[in-house]
N, C-alpha and C positions, 0 to 999 in steps of 0.2 A: 773515575770519571771517563765516560766514553770518548772516542776520538772526535775531535773538532767541536767539543762543547766547552762551555765555560769561558772565562775572560782570556784564557791563554790558548784558545783553540787554534788549530793549524789553519793558516790562511790558504794553504794549497788544497784543502779538502774540496772546496767548491770548484776549483779548476780541474782537479782530477775527476770529480763527478761529471763535469761538463764534457771532458774528453771521453769518458766511458759512454755517455749518451750519444756522442757523435760516432765513435768507433764501432760500437757493437751493432747498430743497425747497418753500417757499411759492410761489415763482415758477413752478416746474415744475408744481405742483398747480393753480395758478390760470390758467396760460397754456399754449398750445401754441406751440411754436417751429418756424419753417420757415426753411430756408436759402434765401436769395434768389439766384436765378441757377443755372445748370447747369455753369458752368466750374469747373475744378479750382482749389483754393485755392493761392495762391502766397504765399511768405513773403519778408520783407525780409532779405536776406543780410547787410546791414551793421548790423543791430540785434543787440545781444548776447543778448537773450531771444527766444523764439519770438513773432513778431508777424505775423499774417496781413495781407496787403495788400488782399485782395478778398473778405473773409468778411463778408457782411451777413446779418442775421437779422431776420425779422419775427415779432412776437408777436401772437397772437389770443386774446382772453379765452375761456376754456372755458365752454360752456353745458351740457355733459354730461361726466361723468367716467368713466374706464375702470373696469371691474369690479375689485374688490379681489381680490388673490391669496389662496389658501387660507392661506398663512403669515400674511398680514396679518390675516385674520379670526381666526386662532387667537391671535395676539398681542393683538388687541383684546379677545377673550373673556377671556384670562388677566388682562389689565389690569383689566377690570371686576370680576373675582373677587378682586382684591387680590393676586394672585400677581405676583412679579417677572417682567417680560416676558423671554422667551428670545430672544436675537438671534443 
């Protein structure tokens, strides 16, 4: 039976999923990520899940941010006006 299914599912699953949904956008917003090296990514064939063997990433703190999209500006305006944001 997969993780967090059935009558004895882990109650921390939804909490952990919520944390990921908050943390990941924060990291992407604050840092730029770059793949280290030019070679193709290889995977461990003996591992049950997908595990890259040579995938290295560098993070650089952003000093400037990309321009907001038109949809993001509209959602922000709707939110300020008290409307429920459309997604």
